[in-house]
Each structure stands twice: as C-alpha cells, then as structure tokens.
LONUVO-140662 format. One line per field, with one value per residue (C-alpha): residue number from 1; residue in three letters; x, y, z. Coordinates in steps of 0.5 Angstrom, whole numbers. Layout:
// residues N
seq = NUM_...
type = ALA_...
x = X_...
y = Y_...
z = Z_...
END
This chain:
// residues 349
seq = 1_2_3_4_5_6_7_8_9_10_11_12_13_14_15_16_17_18_19_20_21_22_23_24_25_26_27_28_29_30_31_32_33_34_35_36_37_38_39_40_41_42_43_44_45_46_47_48_49_50_51_52_53_54_55_56_57_58_59_60_61_62_63_64_65_66_67_68_69_70_71_72_73_74_75_76_77_78_79_80_81_82_83_84_85_86_87_88_89_90_91_92_93_94_95_96_97_98_99_100_101_102_103_104_105_106_107_108_109_110_111_112_113_114_115_116_117_118_119_120_121_122_123_124_125_126_127_128_129_130_131_132_133_134_135_136_137_138_139_140_141_142_143_144_145_146_147_148_149_150_151_152_153_154_155_156_157_158_159_160_161_162_163_164_165_166_167_168_169_170_171_172_173_174_175_176_177_178_179_180_181_182_183_184_185_186_187_188_189_190_191_192_193_194_195_196_197_198_199_200_201_202_203_204_205_206_207_208_209_210_211_212_213_214_215_216_217_218_219_220_221_222_223_224_225_226_227_228_229_230_231_232_233_234_235_236_237_238_239_240_241_242_243_244_245_246_247_248_249_250_251_252_253_254_255_256_257_258_259_260_261_262_263_264_265_266_267_268_269_270_271_272_273_274_275_276_277_278_279_280_281_282_283_284_285_286_287_288_289_290_291_292_293_294_295_296_297_298_299_300_301_302_303_304_305_306_307_308_309_310_311_312_313_314_315_316_317_318_319_320_321_322_323_324_325_326_327_328_329_330_331_332_333_334_335_336_337_338_339_340_341_342_343_344_345_346_347_348_349
type = MET_GLU_TYR_ARG_PRO_SER_ILE_ARG_ARG_PRO_ARG_ARG_ARG_ILE_LYS_PRO_ARG_PHE_PHE_PRO_PRO_VAL_ARG_LEU_PHE_PRO_LEU_GLY_LEU_ALA_ALA_LEU_LEU_ILE_SER_LEU_PHE_VAL_LEU_LEU_LEU_ARG_GLY_CYS_ALA_ILE_SER_ARG_LYS_ALA_GLU_ALA_PRO_PRO_GLU_THR_PRO_PRO_GLU_ASN_ILE_SER_ALA_VAL_ILE_ALA_VAL_TYR_ASP_ASP_THR_ALA_GLY_ARG_VAL_LEU_SER_MET_GLN_LEU_GLU_GLU_TYR_LEU_CYS_GLY_VAL_VAL_SER_ALA_GLU_MET_PRO_ALA_ALA_PHE_GLU_GLU_GLU_ALA_LEU_LYS_ALA_GLN_ALA_VAL_ALA_ALA_ARG_THR_PHE_THR_LEU_ARG_ARG_LEU_ALA_ALA_CYS_GLY_GLY_THR_PRO_CYS_GLY_ARG_HIS_GLY_ALA_ASP_ILE_CYS_THR_ASP_SER_THR_CYS_CYS_GLN_SER_TYR_ARG_SER_PRO_ALA_GLN_LEU_ALA_ALA_ARG_TRP_GLY_ASP_GLY_ALA_ALA_TYR_TYR_SER_ALA_ARG_VAL_HIS_ASP_ALA_VAL_TYR_ALA_THR_ALA_GLY_GLU_VAL_ALA_THR_TYR_GLU_GLY_ALA_LEU_ILE_GLU_ALA_LEU_TYR_HIS_SER_THR_ALA_GLY_GLY_MET_THR_GLU_SER_SER_GLU_ASN_VAL_PHE_ALA_SER_ALA_GLN_PRO_TYR_LEU_VAL_SER_VAL_ALA_SER_PRO_GLY_GLU_GLU_GLY_SER_ALA_HIS_TYR_ALA_GLU_SER_THR_THR_PHE_PRO_ARG_LYS_SER_PHE_ILE_THR_MET_LEU_ASN_THR_ALA_PHE_PRO_LYS_ALA_ASP_LEU_SER_ALA_LYS_LYS_LEU_GLU_VAL_GLN_VAL_GLU_ILE_THR_ALA_ARG_TYR_ALA_SER_GLY_ARG_VAL_LYS_THR_VAL_ARG_LEU_GLY_LYS_VAL_GLU_VAL_THR_GLY_ARG_GLN_PHE_ARG_LYS_ALA_LEU_ASP_LEU_PRO_SER_ALA_ASN_PHE_THR_ILE_GLU_PHE_VAL_GLY_GLU_ASP_VAL_ARG_VAL_SER_THR_LYS_GLY_TYR_GLY_HIS_GLY_VAL_GLY_MET_SER_GLN_TYR_GLY_ALA_ASN_ALA_MET_ALA_LYS_ASP_GLY_ALA_ASP_TYR_ARG_ALA_ILE_LEU_LYS_HIS_TYR_TYR_THR_GLY_ILE_GLU_ILE_GLU_ASN_TRP_SER_GLY_ARG_LEU_ARG
x = -165_-165_-165_-159_-154_-157_-154_-148_-147_-147_-142_-137_-138_-137_-131_-125_-120_-114_-115_-115_-107_-107_-112_-110_-102_-102_-107_-102_-96_-100_-102_-95_-92_-97_-95_-87_-89_-92_-87_-82_-86_-86_-79_-77_-81_-78_-71_-72_-75_-69_-64_-67_-63_-66_-70_-66_-67_-72_-66_-62_-68_-66_-68_-67_-63_-62_-54_-51_-45_-40_-36_-41_-45_-52_-56_-56_-62_-59_-60_-57_-53_-51_-48_-45_-41_-38_-37_-33_-29_-27_-26_-22_-17_-21_-15_-16_-19_-26_-28_-25_-29_-35_-34_-33_-40_-44_-40_-42_-49_-50_-47_-51_-58_-57_-55_-62_-66_-62_-61_-57_-56_-58_-59_-54_-59_-55_-59_-65_-61_-60_-53_-47_-40_-36_-32_-31_-39_-41_-37_-33_-36_-33_-37_-36_-32_-28_-26_-25_-20_-17_-16_-15_-14_-16_-23_-27_-23_-23_-31_-33_-29_-33_-40_-39_-38_-43_-49_-46_-48_-54_-59_-54_-53_-49_-54_-53_-60_-64_-61_-57_-50_-45_-41_-35_-28_-21_-15_-10_-11_-3_-4_-10_-17_-20_-26_-31_-31_-24_-25_-32_-38_-41_-39_-42_-42_-40_-34_-29_-21_-19_-13_-12_-6_-3_-3_5_4_0_4_1_3_9_11_15_14_20_18_23_23_20_15_13_12_8_3_2_2_-3_-8_-7_-5_-4_1_7_12_19_25_30_25_21_24_21_15_12_11_6_2_-2_-4_-10_-9_-9_-3_-6_-4_-10_-6_0_2_4_7_2_-4_-6_-9_-12_-8_-13_-13_-5_-6_-11_-6_0_-5_-2_-4_-6_-6_-2_5_12_16_23_27_33_38_34_28_22_21_14_13_6_3_-4_-8_-15_-19_-18_-25_-29_-26_-19_-19_-12_-13_-20_-15_-10_-16_-19_-12_-12_-18_-23_-30_-33_-38_-32_-28_-34_-36_-29_-28_-36_-36_-43_-46_-51_-51_-58_-61_-66_-68_-75_-74_-71_-77
y = -94_-100_-96_-92_-98_-101_-95_-95_-103_-102_-96_-100_-106_-101_-97_-99_-100_-101_-96_-89_-89_-91_-85_-80_-80_-78_-72_-70_-70_-67_-61_-61_-60_-55_-51_-52_-50_-43_-42_-43_-38_-33_-34_-33_-27_-24_-26_-22_-16_-16_-17_-12_-6_1_5_11_17_22_27_22_21_23_23_17_19_16_16_14_10_12_6_1_4_3_8_6_8_10_15_22_21_14_17_23_18_15_22_25_18_20_27_28_24_20_21_28_32_30_38_38_32_35_41_37_33_40_42_36_35_43_41_35_39_45_40_36_43_45_52_56_50_44_37_32_28_22_16_19_20_26_26_22_19_23_28_32_33_32_30_24_17_11_5_1_-5_0_4_-3_-5_2_2_-5_-7_0_0_-1_5_10_8_10_16_19_16_19_26_25_23_28_34_30_35_41_45_52_58_65_69_63_59_54_56_53_50_49_46_44_41_46_54_55_60_64_62_65_69_65_71_70_62_61_65_69_72_70_74_68_66_71_70_69_67_60_59_52_48_48_40_39_35_40_46_47_43_44_40_40_40_39_45_41_38_45_48_42_42_50_50_45_48_55_54_62_62_60_59_57_54_60_65_62_67_73_69_67_72_72_79_79_76_76_79_71_70_66_68_72_72_70_72_66_69_72_71_72_67_66_63_57_56_55_51_46_46_43_40_44_43_50_57_60_59_61_60_59_57_52_50_46_45_49_49_51_52_52_53_50_44_45_51_55_57_56_51_49_42_42_49_46_41_46_50_44_42_49_48_51_47_45_51_56_53_53_61_62_60_61_69_71_64_61_53_51_44_42_35_37_39_32_27
z = 94_89_83_84_85_78_75_78_77_69_70_73_68_62_66_62_67_63_57_61_62_54_52_57_56_48_50_56_51_46_51_53_46_44_50_49_41_44_48_43_38_43_45_37_37_43_40_34_37_41_35_31_30_33_28_25_29_25_24_20_15_9_2_-3_-9_-16_-17_-24_-22_-28_-27_-26_-32_-28_-23_-16_-11_-4_2_1_7_5_-2_2_6_-1_-3_3_3_-4_-4_3_6_12_16_16_23_25_24_17_15_18_14_8_9_10_3_-1_2_0_-7_-8_-6_-10_-16_-15_-14_-20_-17_-21_-26_-29_-25_-27_-31_-33_-35_-31_-25_-20_-19_-22_-19_-25_-21_-28_-28_-20_-14_-14_-10_-8_-6_0_-3_-7_0_3_-2_-1_6_7_15_17_13_19_23_17_15_22_22_15_18_24_21_16_21_26_21_18_14_15_9_8_5_3_4_5_-1_-2_-4_-10_-5_-9_-6_-8_-5_-4_-5_-4_1_-2_-5_-11_-13_-17_-23_-24_-25_-27_-31_-25_-19_-12_-6_-2_-6_-5_-4_3_6_7_12_14_8_7_9_3_-2_-8_-4_-8_-15_-21_-28_-33_-40_-46_-50_-56_-52_-49_-56_-59_-53_-53_-61_-61_-56_-59_-67_-68_-62_-67_-62_-64_-60_-62_-60_-54_-48_-52_-54_-47_-42_-36_-37_-31_-24_-20_-12_-10_-14_-20_-27_-31_-38_-41_-48_-52_-59_-63_-58_-51_-47_-40_-34_-34_-41_-40_-34_-38_-44_-40_-35_-29_-22_-21_-25_-20_-23_-26_-32_-32_-38_-36_-42_-47_-42_-39_-32_-29_-22_-19_-12_-10_-13_-16_-19_-12_-11_-4_1_1_4_7_9_13_16_18_21_25_28_30_34_29_29_22_22_23_18_13_15_13_6_4_6_10_10_15_17_17_18_12_15_15_7_5_7
END
C-alpha cells in the first residue's frame, strides 16, 4: 500500500500544471488547419470536376488534319469538324436555311476526305499539309477571328448556326457505289446544273445536269456586263491571238455556235478561231458560261445566268429546296444523282 503512493507522488510533482494549455493549443490548431486544408483540396477537386467540359461524344470525334493557311502562310493542325466550320462559313451564307447548311457541311466533308484520300486525284500537299485554304485549289476557309470581324454583333448567332449544322452531320459523307464522290458545288446554277464532262476532264454518273429551281432570289441569277468595244476586242485578241478581231467586223466575227442542254455555251466563233464557252468566260472573267452577246452602239453587252462552273450542288438551289421543306439528304440526293449518305466516323479515328 505504501509503495503505490510513492509512485503517485513523483508523478504529481513533475506534472506540469500550466504547460498543457500551451502545448495542446498549437497541436489542436495544427490539426484544425490540416483538416481545413484537406477539405479545401477536396473542394477544389470537386469544383474542377464540375467545371470541366463534358467529353465530346464518340460520334463527334474526327481526324486531326494539317491545313495550310494560305493567308497566314503557315500550317495549322485542327480537327476535321473544326476545319469544316470554317469552310461552311466561308462557302455558304450563314443565314441560309438549316438544312442547306447541313447539305453544305456534308458536301464539304466529302470533298475534304476524298482529297485527303487522293481518290481520283492528288492531295493538296502544300507545305506538307493535307489541304489548303485557297479556293482555287481546295475550299475557302475563314478563321474564327475573320468570321467575328465579318459578322460583327451577329458572330455568336451565325457561328452557332454553322457549328450546329456541321456537328449535326458529323462524320456523314456522300458516296457512290461505296466510294466518296467528287462533291463539287457552286453558288448559282441559273436554273440548270451542268454535267461534269462538259466542264471537267471526265464524266461522273452522279454529276449530271438537273433542274435547279427557286434561284431567282440570288444576286447572281441574272447579270449583265458591258464592255467598250475596244476593251472587248483587246481582251479577246490577247487571250486568242489568232482571232484577229476588229471593231468594224465585230458583229460578224463573234457568234455563239453551240450550247449544251443546260443552256451553257459550248463553243463560240471568234474571227478565225473557235473557242469553248469556258475559255470565253475565263477571258472576260464572266460569272458563268451561260451567256448571250449583244452589240449596242460602241459597247458589247454580255448577259449571264448563274454563278460558278455549274457542276454539282447549287447553293442557292439548295437553300430554295430547304425553304420548300426538303431536308439535307433530299437536297444532296437531288444534286448528286444516285448517291448514298453514309457515316464514316469510324474510319476517321
């Protein structure tokens, strides 16, 4: 019994009565701070997870392509669908009907993928890129910054319309007998599109002349260009030196000798030579090869119908069809005879 008190007494003597509050306070504070820090980290992680954008649906995943920006002079890397948003915005008015924009998106995607695969042609290859932004080589393209400057206060609205059209058709292409088609398109057909063999080197069964009604609202449906006789003669004699046109004989020296069923000029006699309607159009920089020629006093008036080469889909015709209730598939199948619309998303990864 006496031994146990002897143990307690030393413990009571060495027990620090005033230090525990001092020692325990910082430990408790440290524990509190650590707990708060852990909660803060967990909260940040939850916040970051909540704010992270949702993953792109698998069907919207597209190939990454190299695009040579002809204006900036550099190669850009971007997803196919991102590139197509810039193409559709540049090639077709963003105010067009939704189904027309979708048809343009599918046509532009098909054109791009065929070019990348070098199906029946040669890939762009400019500076090692898959495709370029030069419309004379590939397709027109506008960057988001260029489009914002063009659209001004309407940029968000028009950008959303194009984005929706492109992504609503993500992966979809036009094929003929299982192969990508040459998805040519133009602004305005002037009432009738043209068969490919009458403009380009070869005939394609899906690029044949079809009616394109409802284009009358296009600014380029019907136009007229007046040339002073001297300018008219100079331009044509420069392009075709053997023509030997002269002001006094012009009325008998210039004659349209043949037309295609579409109304476009097949051949024109110019003095001592005969040229194609396409060559004549190029020499005078006309909007279309569907033209008439009139001699009015000291001037020559050339009236045209349509704008562009006239092969494939007419953009204003597509918009007219959309206004009449046609969906993008019907539009594409009208302008590209015998095609199918397929989803190639799985082939793009």
